C-alpha positions, 0 to 999 in steps of 0.5 A, a space after each residue: 491342248 490341256 493334259 492331265 496326269 499323275 506324280 509318284 512322290 518321294 513318299 510314294 503318295 500319287 498327286 493327280 493334277 491338270 495343265 495346258 503346258 505339262 513340260 512347264 508344269 512338271 519342272 514347277 512341280 519339281 523346283 518346289 515354285 509352289 508351296 503345296 502337296 507336292 513341294 513337301 514330297 520332292 523329289 516327284 516323278 511323271 509315271 502318267 498323263 493324257 491329253 484331252 480335247 478340252 479344259 472342261 474335259 481335264 477338270 472332269 477326268 482330274 476330278 474323276 481320277 482324284 477319287 479312285 483308290 491307289 490300286 486303280 491308278 497304279 493298274 491305270 498307270 500300268 496300263 492294265 485295263 483288265 485290272 481295272 475292271 477287276 477292280 471297278 467290278 469289286 468295288 461294285 460289289 461292295 457298295 451292292 453288299 454295303 446298300 443290303 446291309 442297310 435296307 
């Protein structure tokens, strides 16, 4: 079953990824098996994961989360749904205000 996950890196940044074998993929990240973002920011810690039904759903969710702000990811990690809703409302207001300035 596919998973989408978020790792917290040693430099306090977040990495979002997807896999069909979460434990194996975590071991690869922790060992620095592949050169890339996490291999230069070890150690890493799994802070959030969710299993999804299909590979396509995993791909879409990963893309969505990668576009989120740090504060939005942290609200998700903490399971703070109220904060997520508040952040979304604030982001929407900022977008609407910037559109009015353009017009």
